[in-house]
C-alpha positions in Angstrom: 49.0 158.7 36.4 45.4 159.0 37.6 45.4 155.2 38.2 48.6 155.5 40.3 47.1 158.2 42.6 43.9 156.2 43.1 45.9 153.2 44.0 47.9 155.1 46.6 44.7 156.6 48.1 43.1 153.2 48.4 46.3 151.8 50.2 46.3 154.7 52.7 42.7 154.2 53.4 43.4 150.4 54.1 46.3 151.3 56.5 44.1 153.7 58.4 41.4 151.1 58.8 44.0 148.5 60.0 45.3 151.0 62.6 41.8 151.4 63.9 41.8 147.7 64.9 43.9 145.9 67.5 44.8 142.3 68.3 42.7 140.8 71.1 43.3 137.5 73.0 44.1 134.5 70.9 45.2 136.6 67.9 41.6 137.9 67.3 41.0 141.4 65.9 38.9 143.6 68.1 37.3 146.8 66.7 38.2 150.1 68.2 41.5 151.6 69.4 42.9 152.2 72.9 43.9 149.7 75.6 43.9 146.0 74.6 41.6 144.1 76.9 43.2 141.2 78.9 42.1 137.6 79.1 38.8 137.1 80.9 39.2 136.7 84.7 38.3 133.3 86.1 35.0 133.2 87.8 35.5 133.5 91.6 33.5 130.9 93.6 30.6 132.6 95.4 28.7 131.4 98.4 25.4 129.7 98.1 22.9 128.5 100.6 23.7 125.6 102.9 27.4 126.6 103.3 28.4 125.4 99.8 30.1 127.3 97.0 29.8 127.1 93.2 32.9 125.8 91.6 33.7 125.1 87.9 30.8 123.9 85.7 28.4 125.0 88.3 29.2 122.1 90.7 28.8 122.6 94.4 31.9 122.0 96.5 32.8 122.4 100.1 33.6 125.9 101.4 36.9 124.5 102.9 39.8 124.3 100.4 40.8 120.7 99.6 43.8 119.3 97.9 43.4 118.9 94.1 40.3 121.1 94.2 37.9 118.2 94.8 35.7 118.2 97.9 35.5 115.0 99.9 32.3 114.7 101.8 32.6 112.6 105.0 29.9 109.9 105.2 27.8 110.3 108.4 28.2 107.6 111.0 25.5 105.0 111.4 23.8 104.6 114.8 25.8 101.5 115.5 29.1 103.2 114.5 28.2 106.1 116.8 27.4 103.7 119.7 30.7 101.9 119.5 32.7 105.1 119.3 32.1 106.1 122.9 31.0 104.8 126.3 27.2 104.4 127.1 25.6 107.2 129.0 22.9 106.6 131.5 19.5 106.6 129.9 20.9 106.5 126.4 18.8 105.0 123.6 20.5 102.0 122.0 20.0 101.1 118.3 17.5 98.2 118.2 19.6 96.3 115.7 22.6 95.9 118.0 21.8 92.3 118.9 21.3 91.1 115.3 24.5 93.0 114.2 26.8 91.4 116.8 27.9 88.0 118.0 25.7 86.8 120.9 26.8 84.7 123.9 24.5 83.6 126.7 25.7 84.4 130.2 24.1 83.5 133.5 22.1 80.7 131.8 18.8 80.0 133.6 18.6 83.5 135.1 15.2 85.2 135.2 16.5 88.2 133.2 18.1 86.2 130.3 21.5 88.1 130.2 23.7 87.9 127.2 27.0 89.3 125.9 26.9 90.9 122.4 30.2 91.6 120.7 30.4 94.1 117.9 33.9 94.8 116.5 36.2 95.8 119.4 33.3 96.6 121.8 31.1 94.2 123.8 27.9 94.8 125.7 26.0 93.2 128.6 22.3 93.0 127.9 19.3 91.7 129.9 15.6 91.9 129.8 13.1 93.8 132.0 10.0 92.0 130.9 9.5 89.3 133.5 7.0 90.3 136.2 7.3 87.0 138.0 11.0 87.0 138.0 11.0 90.6 139.3 8.7 89.9 142.2 5.7 91.4 140.6 7.3 94.7 139.7 6.2 96.2 136.3 8.6 96.6 133.4 8.5 100.4 134.0 9.4 100.0 137.6 12.3 97.6 136.8 13.6 99.9 134.1 13.5 103.0 136.3 15.2 101.1 139.1 18.0 100.1 136.8 18.4 103.6 135.5 18.0 105.4 138.9 20.8 103.6 140.8 23.7 104.5 138.4 22.5 108.2 138.5 22.3 108.1 142.3 25.8 106.5 142.6 27.4 108.9 140.2 25.9 111.9 142.1 27.5 110.4 145.3 30.9 110.2 143.6 30.9 106.4 143.1 32.1 104.5 140.0 29.0 103.0 138.3 28.1 101.2 135.2 25.7 103.5 133.2 22.6 101.8 131.7 21.2 102.3 128.2 17.8 101.3 126.9 17.1 99.1 123.9 13.5 98.7 122.6 13.6 95.4 120.7 10.7 94.4 118.4 10.7 90.9 119.7 12.6 90.8 123.0 10.9 93.9 124.5 12.6 96.4 126.7 16.3 95.6 127.4 18.9 97.3 129.5 22.4 97.6 128.0 25.8 98.3 129.7 29.3 98.4 128.4 31.0 95.0 129.0 33.7 95.4 131.6 36.5 93.0 130.7 37.9 91.1 133.7 35.0 92.0 136.0 33.7 89.1 138.2 30.7 88.9 140.6 31.8 88.5 144.2 30.3 84.9 144.3 32.7 83.8 141.5 35.8 84.5 143.6 36.5 84.8 147.3 35.8 88.5 147.4 35.9 88.7 151.2 39.6 89.9 151.4 38.7 92.6 148.8 35.6 93.8 150.8 37.6 93.7 154.0 40.3 95.8 152.4 37.8 98.6 151.4 38.4 101.9 153.0 35.8 103.1 155.5 35.0 106.0 153.2 34.3 103.8 150.1 32.5 101.0 152.1 30.2 103.6 153.8 29.3 105.3 150.5 28.5 101.9 148.9 26.3 101.1 151.9 24.6 104.5 151.6 23.9 103.7 147.9 22.2 100.4 149.0 20.2 102.2 151.6 19.1 105.2 149.4 18.3 102.9 146.4 16.1 100.8 148.6 17.5 97.6 147.1 17.4 94.9 149.8 18.8 92.2 147.4 22.5 93.0 147.5 23.8 89.5 147.4 27.2 88.4 146.1 26.0 88.3 142.4 25.2 92.0 142.6 28.6 93.1 143.7 31.2 93.3 140.9 34.9 93.2 141.5 37.0 95.0 138.8 40.8 95.2 139.2 40.5 94.9 143.0 37.8 97.6 143.2 34.1 97.0 144.1 31.1 98.2 142.1 27.4 97.8 142.8 25.4 96.4 139.9 21.9 95.1 139.1 19.3 97.3 140.8 16.1 95.9 139.2 14.7 94.9 142.6 15.0 98.3 144.2 11.8 98.9 146.2 10.6 102.4 146.0 7.2 101.8 147.6 8.4 101.8 151.1 11.2 103.8 152.8 12.9 100.9 154.5 15.7 101.1 157.0 17.7 97.9 156.8 20.6 97.0 154.5 18.7 93.8 153.8 20.5 90.9 152.1 23.8 92.7 151.8 27.0 90.8 151.1 28.9 94.1 151.7 27.3 94.9 155.0 27.8 91.3 156.3 31.5 91.3 155.5 32.2 94.9 156.6 30.5 94.0 159.9 32.5 90.8 160.2 35.7 92.6 160.3 34.4 95.4 162.4 34.8 97.9 159.6 33.6 101.3 160.8 31.1 103.6 159.3 32.8 106.8 158.2 31.0 109.9 159.6 32.8 112.0 157.0 31.5 109.8 154.1 27.9 110.2 155.4 28.4 114.0 155.6 29.7 114.0 152.1 26.6 112.1 150.9 24.2 114.5 152.8 26.0 117.5 151.3 25.1 116.3 147.8 21.4 116.1 148.6 20.2 118.5 145.9 22.5 116.9 143.3 21.2 113.4 144.2 17.5 114.4 143.9 18.2 116.2 140.6 20.1 113.1 139.2 17.4 110.6 140.1 14.3 112.6 139.1 14.4 111.7 135.3 14.2 108.0 136.3 11.6 108.2 139.1 7.9 108.6 139.6 6.8 111.5 141.8 6.3 109.1 144.6 9.8 107.6 144.2 11.3 111.1 144.5 9.3 111.7 147.7 10.6 108.4 149.1 14.2 109.3 148.2 13.7 112.6 150.0 12.4 110.8 153.1 15.4 108.4 153.0 17.8 111.4 152.9 15.9 113.0 155.8 16.1 109.8 157.8 19.8 109.4 157.0 20.4 112.9 158.3 18.6 112.1 161.5 20.4 108.8 161.9 23.7 110.6 161.5 22.8 113.2 164.2 21.7 110.3 166.5 25.0 108.5 166.0 27.0 111.7 166.8 24.9 112.4 169.9 25.2 108.8 171.2 29.0 108.9 170.7 29.2 112.1 172.6 27.2 110.7 175.5 29.4 107.6 175.5 26.5 105.3 174.6 28.3 104.2 171.4 31.8 103.3 172.2 34.5 102.7 169.7 33.9 102.4 166.0 30.4 102.3 164.6 29.8 99.1 162.5 27.2 99.0 159.7 24.7 97.2 161.8 25.1 99.6 164.7 24.4 102.5 162.3 21.4 100.5 161.0 20.0 100.7 164.5 20.4 104.5 164.3 18.3 104.4 161.1 15.6 102.4 162.9 15.5 104.8 165.8 15.3 107.8 163.4 11.9 106.6 162.1 9.1 109.1 162.6 
């Protein structure tokens, strides 16, 4: 009988011990009574430096959620990929491996500035040198480069359509200027551009002539006038002379043919240019020496005086009818200090 009671007591003790234990996750026994703990919570990603988060196994992933939980890091664009993705801006630095990376075609064979067309994918570029002192009439490379950069900035400030110029420093070819290739564009000498020039409005024709005058470029022959879809653009300003103020339109295809048809100067267009004086000076300053800015200022002063003379002479009846480019050029001459 004693053995029976000892057996029962041992059984009760075992039951009490089992009651003091509970099942944990995965069928495990956990010591202690009370509430059964749940499964461990998954570790929440937490921010780390550099805008990344820790994911599973300590990996760094993007902060932005992505499908499938795997971050896809976008590969940065190369300098050339960045170049072809948007139009050139005036003064932009161009990757120096553009020429070697594209397909080259010589254009204007025999020209002093060795122009070429470089095609890269769907984009093409017009490139020419600035390193030819003899070809540029003794102007230094820096002067030629500034001339090429200044004119588009001037024209854009005046509200004209221009071809911006980028700069490419090549290890073997020197300093080059680069422009987006304009498909279908032709120089005036390649076609009979006279009907197009004659069809220009007085407003556009006058602003183009004011660009020629303010830039100081007296070499505005038919190769430096581009025709694009029936519209006229001024190009190639390497010969702009900033050392003297100058008053003539010089060798100007535009002035010759506007004068030929008796195309009038637009007083409203001149007033528009003069009203942009501060914008013009600000636009050209990055591409000008201090003396060049002073010369541009003097040209604007003289243009204002010439305009006042023209109005005065018209009011007195000394200038009858429409004012042609060459008649206005006389006003510029008479406005000299």
